[in-house]
C-alpha positions in Angstrom: 12.8 -56.7 -47.0 9.5 -55.0 -45.7 7.4 -52.8 -48.5 4.8 -50.2 -47.4 2.1 -48.4 -49.1 2.6 -44.6 -49.2 -0.1 -42.7 -48.1 0.6 -39.3 -48.7 3.7 -37.2 -49.8 5.0 -34.0 -49.1 4.2 -31.4 -52.0 7.3 -31.5 -53.5 6.0 -35.1 -54.5 1.9 -34.6 -54.7 0.7 -36.4 -57.2 0.0 -32.6 -59.4 3.8 -31.9 -60.0 4.6 -35.6 -61.1 3.4 -38.7 -61.4 3.9 -41.1 -58.3 5.0 -44.3 -59.9 6.7 -45.7 -56.5 8.9 -44.4 -54.3 11.9 -45.6 -52.0 12.8 -45.1 -48.5 16.4 -44.9 -48.5 16.7 -42.9 -44.8 16.7 -44.2 -41.7 15.4 -47.4 -39.5 14.3 -43.9 -36.5 12.4 -42.5 -39.1 10.3 -45.3 -41.0 6.8 -45.2 -40.2 6.7 -49.2 -40.7 9.7 -49.4 -38.4 11.6 -51.4 -41.2 14.9 -51.6 -42.0 15.7 -49.4 -45.2 16.7 -51.7 -48.1 20.0 -50.0 -48.2 20.7 -51.2 -44.8 19.5 -55.0 -45.5 21.4 -55.1 -48.9 24.8 -53.9 -46.8 23.7 -56.6 -43.7 24.0 -59.3 -46.0 27.4 -58.4 -48.1 25.0 -57.7 -51.5 26.9 -54.2 -51.6 30.6 -54.1 -52.6 30.6 -50.5 -50.9 27.5 -49.1 -48.5 26.9 -46.1 -50.3 23.7 -45.2 -53.2 23.3 -42.8 -56.1 20.7 -40.9 -57.6 20.4 -38.9 -60.3 16.6 -37.6 -61.0 16.2 -36.2 -64.8 13.3 -36.5 -66.7 14.0 -39.2 -68.8 16.9 -41.5 -68.1 16.9 -41.4 -63.8 19.1 -43.7 -62.3 19.5 -45.4 -58.9 23.0 -47.2 -58.4 23.5 -49.1 -55.4 26.8 -50.2 -53.8 29.2 -47.3 -55.4 29.6 -44.8 -57.8 28.4 -44.3 -61.2 31.8 -42.3 -62.8 29.9 -41.8 -65.7 27.3 -39.6 -64.2 29.1 -37.1 -62.6 32.2 -34.6 -62.9 34.2 -32.9 -60.3 34.7 -33.9 -57.3 32.8 -35.1 -53.9 32.4 -33.1 -50.7 31.7 -36.4 -47.8 29.2 -36.1 -45.3 28.9 -38.0 -42.4 25.4 -38.5 -41.3 25.6 -39.4 -37.8 21.5 -39.4 -36.9 18.3 -38.5 -38.2 16.3 -35.7 -38.3 12.4 -36.1 -39.4 10.8 -32.9 -40.2 7.1 -33.2 -41.2 
């Protein structure tokens, strides 16, 4: 798996807003500045996940990254499913 060092952050991720301790690219290969296959895609292609999904809970304390399905204990209600057919990179 290719790993790279982020040298610049979007406005919301700048050091003044939070203490950066790592970012993980979960987007498309086509928007990778390293031309690297994203970690989730690697896990899918190597049959390491039960489902090709991921979920993120962002919180001040106890954030969560769930790979390969849905952590039902972290949400209430129904999902709205949106098919992603292409990547657009806004800078």
